[in-house]
C-alpha positions as a Markdown table, in Angstrom:
| # | Residue | x | y | z |
|---|---|---|---|---|
| 1 | Met | -128.1 | -28.7 | 206.0 |
| 2 | Arg | -128.8 | -28.9 | 202.3 |
| 3 | Ser | -129.8 | -32.4 | 201.1 |
| 4 | Asn | -126.6 | -32.8 | 199.0 |
| 5 | Gly | -124.6 | -31.8 | 202.1 |
| 6 | Arg | -126.3 | -34.5 | 204.1 |
| 7 | Asp | -125.5 | -37.0 | 201.4 |
| 8 | Leu | -121.9 | -35.8 | 201.3 |
| 9 | Ala | -121.5 | -36.2 | 205.1 |
| 10 | Arg | -123.1 | -39.7 | 205.0 |
| 11 | Lys | -121.0 | -40.9 | 202.1 |
| 12 | Leu | -117.9 | -39.6 | 203.8 |
| 13 | Leu | -118.6 | -41.5 | 206.9 |
| 14 | Glu | -119.2 | -44.6 | 204.7 |
| 15 | Gly | -115.6 | -44.3 | 203.4 |
| 16 | Asp | -116.2 | -42.6 | 200.1 |
| 17 | Arg | -113.0 | -40.8 | 199.1 |
| 18 | Ile | -114.6 | -38.7 | 196.5 |
| 19 | Ser | -117.0 | -37.3 | 199.1 |
| 20 | Leu | -114.1 | -36.6 | 201.4 |
| 21 | Ala | -112.3 | -34.6 | 198.6 |
| 22 | Arg | -115.5 | -32.7 | 197.8 |
| 23 | Ala | -116.1 | -31.9 | 201.5 |
| 24 | Ile | -112.6 | -30.5 | 201.9 |
| 25 | Ser | -113.2 | -28.4 | 198.8 |
| 26 | Trp | -116.4 | -27.0 | 200.3 |
| 27 | Val | -114.6 | -26.2 | 203.5 |
| 28 | Glu | -111.6 | -24.6 | 201.7 |
| 29 | Asn | -113.8 | -22.5 | 199.5 |
| 30 | Glu | -116.2 | -21.6 | 202.4 |
| 31 | Ser | -119.1 | -22.8 | 200.3 |
| 32 | Asp | -122.7 | -22.7 | 201.5 |
| 33 | Gly | -123.3 | -25.8 | 203.6 |
| 34 | Ala | -119.6 | -26.3 | 204.6 |
| 35 | Glu | -120.2 | -25.3 | 208.3 |
| 36 | Ala | -123.2 | -27.6 | 208.4 |
| 37 | Ile | -121.1 | -30.5 | 207.2 |
| 38 | Leu | -118.5 | -29.7 | 209.8 |
| 39 | Asp | -121.1 | -29.5 | 212.5 |
| 40 | Ala | -122.6 | -32.9 | 211.6 |
| 41 | Leu | -119.2 | -34.6 | 211.5 |
| 42 | Tyr | -117.5 | -32.9 | 214.5 |
| 43 | Pro | -118.8 | -35.5 | 217.1 |
| 44 | Arg | -117.0 | -38.2 | 215.0 |
| 45 | Thr | -113.6 | -36.5 | 215.5 |
| 46 | Gly | -111.0 | -36.9 | 218.2 |
| 47 | Ala | -109.5 | -40.3 | 217.3 |
| 48 | Ala | -106.8 | -39.2 | 214.9 |
| 49 | Tyr | -103.3 | -38.1 | 216.1 |
| 50 | Arg | -102.1 | -35.0 | 214.4 |
| 51 | Val | -98.5 | -34.2 | 213.6 |
| 52 | Gly | -97.4 | -30.8 | 212.3 |
| 53 | Val | -94.2 | -30.5 | 210.3 |
| 54 | Thr | -92.8 | -27.0 | 210.0 |
| 55 | Gly | -89.5 | -25.1 | 209.4 |
| 56 | Pro | -87.7 | -22.8 | 207.1 |
| 57 | Pro | -88.1 | -23.1 | 203.3 |
| 58 | Gly | -85.8 | -25.7 | 201.7 |
| 59 | Ala | -85.4 | -27.7 | 204.9 |
| 60 | Gly | -86.8 | -30.8 | 203.1 |
| 61 | Lys | -90.2 | -30.9 | 204.8 |
| 62 | Ser | -92.1 | -32.4 | 201.9 |
| 63 | Thr | -89.6 | -35.3 | 201.5 |
| 64 | Leu | -89.7 | -35.9 | 205.3 |
| 65 | Val | -93.6 | -35.9 | 205.3 |
| 66 | Gly | -93.6 | -38.3 | 202.4 |
| 67 | Arg | -91.3 | -40.6 | 204.4 |
| 68 | Leu | -93.3 | -40.4 | 207.5 |
| 69 | Ala | -96.6 | -41.0 | 205.7 |
| 70 | Arg | -95.2 | -44.1 | 204.0 |
| 71 | Ser | -93.8 | -45.4 | 207.3 |
| 72 | Tyr | -97.1 | -45.1 | 209.1 |
| 73 | Trp | -98.9 | -46.6 | 206.1 |
| 74 | Glu | -96.5 | -49.6 | 206.1 |
| 75 | Ala | -97.3 | -50.1 | 209.8 |
| 76 | Gly | -100.9 | -50.7 | 208.8 |
| 77 | Met | -102.3 | -47.2 | 209.7 |
| 78 | Arg | -104.7 | -45.0 | 207.8 |
| 79 | Val | -102.8 | -41.8 | 207.0 |
| 80 | Gly | -104.0 | -38.4 | 205.9 |
| 81 | Val | -101.7 | -35.6 | 204.7 |
| 82 | Val | -102.6 | -32.0 | 204.4 |
| 83 | Ala | -99.9 | -30.0 | 202.6 |
| 84 | Val | -100.3 | -26.2 | 202.8 |
| 85 | Asp | -98.8 | -24.7 | 199.6 |
| 86 | Pro | -98.1 | -21.1 | 198.5 |
| 87 | Ser | -101.1 | -19.5 | 196.7 |
| 88 | Ser | -101.3 | -18.2 | 193.2 |
| 89 | Pro | -101.9 | -14.4 | 193.5 |
| 90 | Phe | -104.4 | -14.7 | 190.7 |
| 91 | Thr | -106.5 | -17.8 | 191.4 |
| 92 | His | -105.6 | -18.2 | 195.1 |
| 93 | Gly | -105.1 | -21.9 | 194.4 |
| 94 | Ala | -102.2 | -24.0 | 195.5 |
| 95 | Leu | -99.2 | -23.7 | 193.3 |
| 96 | Leu | -97.8 | -27.1 | 194.0 |
| 97 | Gly | -99.8 | -30.3 | 193.4 |
| 98 | Asp | -100.2 | -33.4 | 195.6 |
| 99 | Arg | -98.9 | -35.9 | 193.1 |
| 100 | Ile | -95.8 | -33.8 | 192.3 |
| 101 | Arg | -94.7 | -33.5 | 195.9 |
| 102 | Phe | -95.8 | -37.0 | 197.0 |
| 103 | Gln | -95.6 | -39.0 | 193.8 |
| 104 | Asp | -93.6 | -41.7 | 195.6 |
| 105 | Leu | -96.5 | -42.6 | 197.9 |
| 106 | Pro | -98.6 | -45.5 | 196.8 |
| 107 | Asn | -102.2 | -45.1 | 195.5 |
| 108 | Asp | -103.9 | -46.9 | 198.4 |
| 109 | Pro | -107.3 | -46.4 | 200.2 |
| 110 | Arg | -105.4 | -46.0 | 203.5 |
| 111 | Leu | -103.6 | -42.9 | 202.2 |
| 112 | Phe | -105.1 | -39.6 | 201.4 |
| 113 | Val | -103.1 | -36.5 | 200.4 |
| 114 | Arg | -104.5 | -33.0 | 199.9 |
| 115 | Ser | -102.8 | -29.7 | 199.1 |
| 116 | Met | -104.4 | -26.5 | 200.3 |
| 117 | Ala | -103.6 | -22.9 | 199.5 |
| 118 | Ser | -102.1 | -20.7 | 202.2 |
| 119 | Arg | -103.9 | -17.7 | 200.7 |
| 120 | Gly | -101.5 | -15.4 | 202.5 |
| 121 | Ser | -101.9 | -16.9 | 205.9 |
| 122 | Pro | -99.0 | -15.5 | 207.9 |
| 123 | Gly | -98.8 | -18.5 | 210.1 |
| 124 | Gly | -98.1 | -20.9 | 207.3 |
| 125 | Leu | -101.5 | -22.7 | 207.5 |
| 126 | Ala | -104.5 | -22.3 | 205.3 |
| 127 | Phe | -107.4 | -20.7 | 207.1 |
| 128 | Arg | -109.4 | -24.0 | 206.9 |
| 129 | Thr | -106.6 | -26.5 | 207.6 |
| 130 | Gly | -107.9 | -27.4 | 211.0 |
| 131 | Glu | -111.4 | -28.1 | 209.5 |
| 132 | Ala | -109.8 | -30.3 | 206.8 |
| 133 | Cys | -108.1 | -32.3 | 209.5 |
| 134 | Asp | -111.5 | -32.7 | 211.2 |
| 135 | Leu | -112.9 | -34.2 | 208.0 |
| 136 | Leu | -110.0 | -36.6 | 207.7 |
| 137 | Asp | -110.4 | -37.5 | 211.4 |
| 138 | Ala | -114.1 | -38.2 | 210.8 |
| 139 | Phe | -113.2 | -40.2 | 207.7 |
| 140 | Gly | -111.3 | -42.6 | 209.9 |
| 141 | Met | -107.7 | -41.6 | 209.5 |
| 142 | Glu | -105.5 | -42.6 | 212.4 |
| 143 | Ile | -102.5 | -40.3 | 211.7 |
| 144 | Ile | -102.8 | -36.9 | 210.1 |
| 145 | Leu | -99.6 | -35.1 | 208.9 |
| 146 | Val | -99.8 | -31.3 | 208.4 |
| 147 | Glu | -97.0 | -29.7 | 206.4 |
| 148 | Thr | -96.7 | -25.9 | 206.4 |
| 149 | Val | -95.8 | -23.7 | 203.6 |
| 150 | Gly | -92.5 | -22.9 | 205.4 |
| 151 | Val | -92.6 | -19.2 | 205.8 |
| 152 | Gly | -90.2 | -19.4 | 208.7 |
| 153 | Gln | -92.4 | -17.3 | 211.0 |
| 154 | Ser | -93.8 | -18.3 | 214.5 |
| 155 | Glu | -96.1 | -20.9 | 213.0 |
| 156 | Leu | -98.5 | -20.7 | 216.0 |
| 157 | Asp | -101.2 | -22.0 | 213.7 |
| 158 | Val | -99.4 | -25.3 | 213.7 |
| 159 | Ala | -99.2 | -25.6 | 217.4 |
| 160 | Arg | -103.0 | -25.0 | 217.7 |
| 161 | Ala | -103.9 | -27.5 | 215.0 |
| 162 | Val | -101.8 | -30.5 | 216.0 |
| 163 | His | -100.7 | -32.6 | 218.9 |
| 164 | Thr | -97.0 | -32.9 | 218.1 |
| 165 | Thr | -95.0 | -30.2 | 216.2 |
| 166 | Val | -91.9 | -31.4 | 214.4 |
| 167 | Val | -89.5 | -28.5 | 213.5 |
| 168 | Val | -87.3 | -29.4 | 210.6 |
| 169 | Leu | -83.9 | -27.7 | 210.3 |
| 170 | Val | -80.8 | -28.3 | 208.2 |
| 171 | Pro | -77.1 | -28.0 | 209.1 |
| 172 | Glu | -76.5 | -24.7 | 207.4 |
| 173 | Ser | -74.6 | -21.9 | 209.1 |
| 174 | Gly | -76.7 | -20.2 | 211.7 |
| 175 | Asp | -79.9 | -22.1 | 211.0 |
| 176 | Glu | -80.6 | -22.8 | 214.6 |
| 177 | Val | -80.2 | -19.0 | 215.3 |
| 178 | Gln | -82.7 | -18.3 | 212.6 |
| 179 | Ala | -85.1 | -20.8 | 214.1 |
| 180 | Met | -84.7 | -19.1 | 217.4 |
| 181 | Lys | -85.5 | -15.7 | 215.8 |
| 182 | Ala | -88.5 | -17.1 | 214.0 |
| 183 | Gly | -90.0 | -18.4 | 217.3 |
| 184 | Leu | -89.9 | -22.0 | 216.2 |
| 185 | Met | -88.0 | -22.9 | 219.4 |
| 186 | Glu | -91.1 | -22.2 | 221.5 |
| 187 | Ile | -93.5 | -24.5 | 219.6 |
| 188 | Gly | -91.3 | -27.5 | 218.7 |
| 189 | His | -91.8 | -30.8 | 220.5 |
| 190 | Val | -89.4 | -32.7 | 218.3 |
| 191 | Phe | -86.5 | -31.1 | 216.3 |
| 192 | Ala | -85.5 | -33.0 | 213.2 |
| 193 | Val | -82.0 | -32.0 | 211.9 |
| 194 | Asn | -82.6 | -33.0 | 208.2 |
| 195 | Lys | -79.8 | -33.7 | 205.7 |
| 196 | Ala | -77.8 | -35.1 | 208.6 |
| 197 | Asp | -75.2 | -36.5 | 206.2 |
| 198 | Arg | -74.0 | -33.0 | 205.5 |
| 199 | Glu | -71.1 | -31.3 | 207.3 |
| 200 | Gly | -72.3 | -29.4 | 210.4 |
| 201 | Ala | -75.1 | -31.7 | 211.4 |
| 202 | Ala | -73.4 | -32.7 | 214.7 |
| 203 | Arg | -72.8 | -29.0 | 215.4 |
| 204 | Ile | -76.4 | -27.9 | 215.0 |
| 205 | Thr | -77.7 | -31.0 | 216.9 |
| 206 | Arg | -75.4 | -30.1 | 219.8 |
| 207 | Asn | -76.3 | -26.4 | 219.7 |
| 208 | Leu | -80.1 | -27.1 | 219.6 |
| 209 | Lys | -79.8 | -29.3 | 222.6 |
| 210 | Asp | -77.9 | -26.6 | 224.5 |
| 211 | Met | -80.4 | -24.0 | 223.5 |
| 212 | Leu | -83.4 | -26.1 | 224.4 |
| 213 | Arg | -82.0 | -26.6 | 227.9 |
| 214 | Leu | -82.4 | -22.9 | 228.4 |
| 215 | Arg | -86.0 | -22.9 | 227.3 |
| 216 | Pro | -88.6 | -22.4 | 230.0 |
| 217 | Pro | -90.4 | -25.7 | 231.0 |
| 218 | Ala | -93.4 | -26.6 | 228.9 |
| 219 | Arg | -96.8 | -26.6 | 230.4 |
| 220 | Asp | -96.9 | -30.4 | 230.3 |
| 221 | Ser | -93.2 | -30.7 | 231.4 |
| 222 | Trp | -92.1 | -32.2 | 228.0 |
| 223 | Val | -88.4 | -31.9 | 227.2 |
| 224 | Pro | -88.0 | -31.4 | 223.4 |
| 225 | Leu | -86.1 | -34.1 | 221.6 |
| 226 | Val | -83.5 | -33.5 | 218.8 |
| 227 | Gln | -83.0 | -36.1 | 216.2 |
| 228 | Pro | -80.7 | -36.1 | 213.2 |
| 229 | Val | -82.3 | -37.6 | 210.1 |
| 230 | Ser | -81.9 | -37.8 | 206.3 |
| 231 | Ala | -85.3 | -37.7 | 204.7 |
| 232 | Leu | -83.8 | -38.3 | 201.2 |
| 233 | Arg | -81.9 | -41.4 | 202.2 |
| 234 | Gly | -84.3 | -42.6 | 204.9 |
| 235 | Asp | -81.5 | -42.6 | 207.6 |
| 236 | His | -82.6 | -42.5 | 211.2 |
| 237 | Leu | -86.3 | -42.3 | 210.3 |
| 238 | Asp | -87.2 | -45.0 | 212.9 |
| 239 | Glu | -85.6 | -42.8 | 215.6 |
| 240 | Leu | -87.7 | -39.8 | 214.5 |
| 241 | Leu | -90.9 | -41.9 | 214.5 |
| 242 | Asp | -89.9 | -43.1 | 218.0 |
| 243 | Ala | -89.4 | -39.5 | 219.2 |
| 244 | Ile | -92.9 | -38.6 | 217.9 |
| 245 | Gly | -94.3 | -41.7 | 219.6 |
| 246 | Lys | -92.7 | -40.7 | 222.9 |
| 247 | His | -94.3 | -37.3 | 222.8 |
| 248 | Arg | -97.7 | -38.9 | 222.1 |
| 249 | Leu | -97.2 | -41.3 | 225.0 |
| 250 | His | -96.2 | -38.4 | 227.2 |
| 251 | Leu | -99.4 | -36.5 | 226.3 |
| 252 | Glu | -101.6 | -39.5 | 226.9 |
| 253 | Glu | -100.0 | -40.2 | 230.3 |
| 254 | Ala | -100.4 | -36.6 | 231.3 |
| 255 | Gly | -104.1 | -36.6 | 230.2 |
| 256 | Ala | -103.4 | -33.7 | 227.9 |
| 257 | Leu | -105.1 | -34.9 | 224.7 |
| 258 | Gly | -108.6 | -33.9 | 226.0 |
| 259 | Arg | -107.3 | -30.5 | 227.1 |
| 260 | Leu | -105.8 | -29.8 | 223.7 |
| 261 | Lys | -109.1 | -30.7 | 222.0 |
| 262 | Arg | -110.9 | -28.3 | 224.3 |
| 263 | Glu | -108.4 | -25.6 | 223.5 |
| 264 | Arg | -108.8 | -26.1 | 219.8 |
| 265 | Ala | -112.6 | -26.0 | 220.2 |
| 266 | Ala | -112.4 | -22.7 | 222.2 |
| 267 | Gln | -110.1 | -21.2 | 219.5 |
| 268 | Arg | -112.5 | -22.3 | 216.8 |
| 269 | Ile | -115.4 | -20.7 | 218.6 |
| 270 | Arg | -113.5 | -17.4 | 218.9 |
| 271 | Glu | -112.6 | -17.5 | 215.2 |
| 272 | Ile | -116.2 | -18.2 | 214.1 |
| 273 | Val | -117.6 | -15.5 | 216.3 |
| 274 | Glu | -115.0 | -12.9 | 215.2 |
| 275 | Ser | -115.6 | -13.7 | 211.6 |
| 276 | Glu | -119.4 | -13.5 | 211.9 |
| 277 | Leu | -119.2 | -10.2 | 213.8 |
| 278 | Ala | -116.9 | -8.6 | 211.3 |
| 279 | Ala | -119.1 | -9.8 | 208.3 |
| 280 | Thr | -122.2 | -8.5 | 210.0 |
| 281 | Phe | -120.7 | -5.1 | 210.8 |
| 282 | Trp | -119.4 | -4.4 | 207.3 |
| 283 | Lys | -122.8 | -5.4 | 205.8 |
| 284 | Arg | -124.6 | -2.7 | 207.8 |
| 285 | Glu | -126.3 | -0.2 | 205.6 |
| 286 | Glu | -124.9 | 3.0 | 207.1 |
| 287 | Val | -121.3 | 1.8 | 207.2 |
| 288 | Pro | -120.2 | 2.7 | 203.6 |
| 289 | Ala | -121.2 | 6.4 | 204.0 |
| 290 | Arg | -119.7 | 6.7 | 207.5 |
| 291 | Met | -116.5 | 5.1 | 206.1 |
| 292 | Lys | -116.4 | 7.6 | 203.3 |
| 293 | Asp | -116.7 | 10.5 | 205.8 |
| 294 | Ala | -114.1 | 9.0 | 208.0 |
| 295 | Leu | -111.6 | 8.8 | 205.2 |
| 296 | Ala | -112.3 | 12.4 | 204.2 |
| 297 | Arg | -111.5 | 13.6 | 207.8 |
| 298 | Ile | -108.3 | 11.6 | 207.8 |
| 299 | Glu | -107.2 | 13.0 | 204.5 |
| 300 | Glu | -107.9 | 16.5 | 205.7 |
| 301 | Gly | -105.7 | 15.9 | 208.8 |
| 302 | Arg | -108.6 | 16.2 | 211.2 |
| 303 | Ser | -108.6 | 12.6 | 212.4 |
| 304 | Ser | -106.8 | 9.3 | 212.5 |
| 305 | Pro | -107.6 | 5.6 | 211.6 |
| 306 | Tyr | -107.7 | 4.8 | 215.3 |
| 307 | Arg | -110.2 | 7.5 | 216.2 |
| 308 | Glu | -112.4 | 6.7 | 213.3 |
| 309 | Ala | -112.4 | 3.0 | 214.0 |
| 310 | Ala | -113.4 | 3.7 | 217.6 |
| 311 | Asp | -116.2 | 6.0 | 216.3 |
| 312 | Leu | -117.4 | 3.3 | 213.8 |
| 313 | Leu | -117.5 | 0.7 | 216.6 |
| 314 | His | -119.0 | 3.0 | 219.2 |
| 315 | Pro | -121.1 | 5.7 | 217.5 |
| 316 | Ala | -123.2 | 6.2 | 220.7 |
| 317 | Gly | -120.1 | 7.2 | 222.6 |
| 318 | Lys | -119.3 | 9.8 | 220.0 |
| 319 | Glu | -122.8 | 11.3 | 220.2 |
| 320 | Lys | -122.5 | 11.6 | 224.0 |
| 321 | Lys | -119.2 | 13.5 | 223.7 |
| 322 | Thr | -120.6 | 16.0 | 221.2 |
| 323 | Arg | -123.6 | 17.0 | 223.4 |
């Protein structure tokens, strides 16, 4: 690790917030030395409990995350928030800022909020969000809240990165059906019906409970909870916190926390290996010329992308066939 990287990791472990912010920037930008920092700090992770908050756009996720963060902070806990924002198509940076979305949160050493750019990630999470959570974990945060960009897709990235997934829906017509189509029903541990003071909240709560009864049993036998809440007014927030706490207790009693960490580690290894293999392949000296020839054959109607990809990956096999 570079000397400044070692200093950065050491200062982060000493509780320096500026070093934490710099380390997250290194990771987000995939700067030289970022993986070395993560490698050095990984043994210090595993103590923080991670809660993902996802759902369709406009469901009030930011307001709810702000409320949850304040509640955990008021309970005396150290809280980290990672909010994944839409990216600028020009700078690839986050379009929304931390202080705009969470300006009601106090400026306190036990609270740390960071926005990250989604950069087109289809699962709603920035590519390096899990690593940012690791840095917050090593820093000593006890609760880490991860808010997605709200693309309304399967959001499997959330399920991989956290322990408890909270799916936020609102009492609009057909919203529970949209959640079902988007695949959110499969990953949610707690369903928060936000804006519960609106007409239709009782209906969607009832429908969600009925739909969840038909869902196949989860691997750890957890039965998802449905909780009406008003993030704006703060109504029923304690009940939502209690639901999250029940899922955490369930995981602890089932001995599932260690298994989840192993699964995250296995997924991380696969991602790193796949990324390195792809980078190594495209840097090979002969690939550009072979790619040019492949495109020419496709344009002439003599081949297809599938055949050419196979030939690029297995040139020896192609040589054997032509003999």
